[in-house]
C-alpha distance (Angstrom), angle and dihedral (degrees) to the residues before:
residue distance angle dihedral
M1 . . .
S2 3.81 . .
V3 3.81 123.9 .
E4 3.81 92.3 174.1
G5 3.80 111.9 151.1
K6 3.84 94.7 2.8
V7 3.82 121.8 131.3
A8 3.77 111.9 -122.3
L9 3.76 121.9 -169.5
V10 3.85 110.1 -162.6
T11 3.84 119.4 -167.4
G12 3.79 116.7 -161.3
G13 3.82 88.4 23.0
A14 3.76 98.7 147.8
S15 3.76 98.2 83.0
G16 3.83 146.1 3.0
I17 3.75 119.5 7.3
G18 3.74 94.9 -8.4
R19 3.81 92.0 54.6
A20 3.77 93.2 46.9
A21 3.79 93.0 47.6
A22 3.83 92.4 46.4
L23 3.71 91.2 53.8
R24 3.78 93.1 44.8
L25 3.85 91.9 49.3
G26 3.72 89.7 49.5
R27 3.73 92.6 49.2
E28 3.79 89.9 52.2
G29 3.79 91.7 55.9
A30 3.72 104.3 -93.9
R31 3.89 121.5 135.6
V32 3.70 104.3 -121.7
V33 3.88 132.3 -153.9
V34 3.76 108.3 -163.0
F35 3.82 113.4 -154.8
D36 3.85 124.9 -173.5
M37 3.77 143.1 137.5
N38 3.77 85.1 -120.8
G39 3.82 97.4 74.1
D40 3.87 94.5 -179.7
G41 3.85 90.5 52.4
A42 3.80 92.0 48.0
R43 3.73 88.9 49.0
D44 3.84 91.5 52.4
V45 3.80 91.9 51.5
A46 3.79 93.0 48.2
D47 3.72 91.4 47.3
G48 3.84 90.1 50.1
I49 3.78 89.7 55.2
V50 3.79 92.2 49.2
T51 3.81 92.2 47.2
A52 3.77 88.9 53.5
G53 3.75 88.9 54.2
G54 3.74 101.7 -95.9
R55 3.81 133.6 117.0
A56 3.84 120.6 -107.0
R57 3.74 145.6 139.9
H58 3.73 134.8 -171.7
V59 3.82 136.1 -130.5
A60 3.80 124.1 -169.8
G61 3.77 118.8 -147.9
D62 3.78 153.0 117.7
I63 3.79 115.4 -84.3
G64 3.77 91.9 -157.2
D65 3.78 92.2 61.0
P66 3.86 110.0 88.0
V67 3.87 90.5 -159.9
Q68 3.84 93.7 54.0
V69 3.81 91.0 43.7
A70 3.79 91.0 51.8
R71 3.80 90.1 50.6
L72 3.74 90.4 49.6
V73 3.76 94.6 53.4
E74 3.81 94.2 41.5
G75 3.80 90.8 50.1
T76 3.81 92.1 47.0
L77 3.86 90.4 52.2
A78 3.81 91.6 46.1
T79 3.75 96.6 50.3
E80 3.83 101.6 31.8
G81 3.84 102.1 27.4
A82 3.77 96.9 -129.7
V83 3.78 147.7 11.3
D84 3.76 109.7 -121.2
I85 3.76 96.8 166.4
L86 3.77 131.0 31.7
L87 3.75 117.5 -169.5
H88 3.75 107.7 -176.5
A89 3.81 108.8 -165.9
A90 3.87 101.2 143.2
G91 3.76 113.6 123.3
I92 3.80 147.4 121.7
F93 3.79 131.5 -125.9
P94 3.80 114.3 -166.3
K95 3.81 123.3 167.1
N96 3.81 113.3 -120.4
P97 3.85 119.5 157.2
Y98 3.79 109.5 -126.1
L99 3.91 98.5 -116.3
E100 3.80 92.1 43.5
M101 3.78 96.2 48.0
T102 3.85 114.2 120.6
D103 3.75 124.3 -144.5
E104 3.87 87.9 -112.2
Q105 3.79 92.4 54.2
W106 3.85 92.4 49.0
R107 3.80 92.6 48.1
H108 3.78 94.3 46.3
V109 3.76 95.2 57.8
L110 3.86 93.1 42.6
R111 3.75 90.9 47.8
V112 3.84 93.2 53.2
N113 3.78 100.6 33.4
L114 3.75 105.0 34.3
D115 3.79 107.0 18.5
G116 3.79 88.3 45.3
T117 3.66 91.3 52.9
F118 3.77 91.6 52.3
F119 3.71 95.0 47.4
V120 3.84 95.6 51.2
T121 3.80 97.7 40.7
R122 3.83 92.0 46.8
D123 3.80 93.2 51.8
V124 3.81 96.0 40.8
G125 3.77 89.7 40.1
R126 3.79 92.1 59.3
A127 3.77 91.7 52.8
M128 3.87 92.6 45.5
V129 3.88 93.7 47.2
A130 3.83 91.5 48.0
R131 3.83 89.9 51.1
G132 3.79 93.1 43.6
S133 3.89 98.0 -126.6
G134 3.78 143.5 62.5
T135 3.79 142.4 107.1
M136 3.78 131.8 -126.3
I137 3.75 126.2 -157.4
L138 3.77 120.6 -168.4
M139 3.78 125.0 -164.9
T140 3.86 100.0 -134.6
S141 3.88 123.8 164.4
D142 3.78 140.4 -129.7
R143 3.80 85.7 -121.8
G144 3.77 86.2 71.4
V145 3.82 86.4 64.4
H146 3.82 103.0 34.2
G147 3.84 101.8 29.4
A148 3.74 130.3 -132.5
A149 3.78 125.8 -121.6
D150 3.82 98.2 -147.3
F151 3.74 94.6 30.4
A152 3.80 104.8 46.3
H153 3.81 94.0 136.5
Y154 3.86 87.8 54.7
A155 3.79 92.8 46.0
A156 3.80 90.9 49.5
S157 3.72 93.2 49.6
K158 3.79 91.5 48.9
G159 3.87 91.4 45.8
G160 3.82 86.2 54.1
M161 3.80 91.5 50.6
I162 3.79 91.6 52.9
A163 3.84 88.0 51.7
L164 3.83 88.6 50.2
V165 3.83 91.4 49.9
K166 3.82 89.7 56.5
S167 3.90 93.8 42.1
M168 3.73 94.8 49.7
A169 3.81 92.5 45.6
L170 3.81 86.6 57.4
A171 3.82 92.7 43.6
F172 3.75 98.2 44.1
G173 3.76 107.2 32.0
K174 3.77 98.5 88.9
H175 3.84 86.7 55.2
G176 3.75 94.2 58.2
V177 3.82 96.3 -102.2
T178 3.84 121.0 127.6
V179 3.84 125.1 -160.3
N180 3.82 124.4 -167.2
G181 3.85 135.6 161.5
I182 3.82 135.0 -144.7
N183 3.76 124.3 -143.4
P184 3.78 95.6 -163.8
G185 3.88 97.1 -171.2
M186 3.87 116.5 -147.4
T187 3.68 106.8 -7.8
D188 3.82 126.5 175.7
T189 3.83 102.2 -113.9
P190 3.79 133.6 131.7
L191 3.86 89.3 -111.0
A192 3.82 93.1 54.2
R193 3.78 95.3 43.0
G194 3.69 91.0 49.0
G195 3.79 92.6 56.4
N196 3.80 94.2 46.0
A197 3.81 117.5 64.8
N198 3.77 91.8 173.7
W199 3.92 94.0 51.2
D200 3.90 96.6 152.3
E201 3.78 90.9 50.2
K202 3.71 91.5 51.5
L203 3.79 92.4 52.4
K204 3.85 88.1 58.8
L205 3.77 90.3 59.0
D206 3.76 94.7 51.6
V207 3.77 113.5 105.6
L208 3.83 91.1 -125.4
G209 3.84 91.9 41.3
S210 3.81 90.7 -124.1
C211 3.73 141.9 62.7
S212 3.78 132.0 -106.6
K213 3.83 121.3 -108.6
P214 3.75 117.9 -130.1
E215 3.83 87.8 -113.5
D216 3.83 88.9 62.1
V217 3.77 91.4 57.6
A218 3.77 91.7 45.0
D219 3.77 86.2 64.1
I220 3.87 89.7 61.2
V221 3.77 89.7 46.6
V222 3.80 94.3 56.8
F223 3.90 89.0 46.9
L224 3.81 91.3 53.9
A225 3.88 92.6 40.5
S226 3.85 91.0 54.5
T227 3.87 131.1 74.6
A228 3.89 86.3 -105.7
S229 3.87 85.7 85.8
R230 3.70 96.9 40.7
F231 3.80 93.6 123.7
M232 3.76 93.8 47.5
T233 3.86 120.8 93.5
G234 3.78 136.9 146.0
Q235 3.88 90.5 25.1
I236 3.70 130.1 136.8
I237 3.78 112.5 -152.8
S238 3.82 110.5 -152.9
T239 3.78 112.9 -166.8
R240 3.83 95.8 -149.5
L241 3.78 146.8 -20.2
R242 3.70 127.2 -59.2
Y243 3.85 115.9 -82.4
G244 3.74 111.9 -77.2
A245 3.79 94.9 8.5
């Protein structure tokens, strides 16, 4: 399960699962580019990797802006020579009840979560296909399968991401590029806590009676990023059953 010497581009790397995975990939020997709207947070993660003896740099930017994403990918290719691993963890999770949701709230979530996914996977995909190798890992969600009453825009965006995982797997497989997703379930991140006012009650509904830590999900990321998963593509790894199942 080695990622030694690989170049990993991590979006949403300033906090939560993206942060934990970026640190873990750096610790395992990957050269990491940390991308996030929160530039200071991305810098802290990159500095943490370097302090621990790894190689990393950070880029601040908006995943929903195709121009900024193109610059990110072009810059990474210019400085690092390739993108071997894409971990796309950038996303937002606001609470907006369905019938009260405005057009602007709907578009904002789709712009960041789904448009951003398309922009970064398209640009990285072109480079990986041209090179004939690479792996993409997308942070999807079980809400993209089961829905969410007060987070319908988020659920729709994650359902779209699941469809993109499967579509890219079909499009890129013959070019040596694999694409998989992770439904992490309830994970203790600022994004998840911010969207769950009744956090403790939610934990009681989880089939394990507790939530994952970002580091737990990072273990799955390393597996998917390594050659151990070389014959897996188009798969969505769900960590456990739906709440209350």
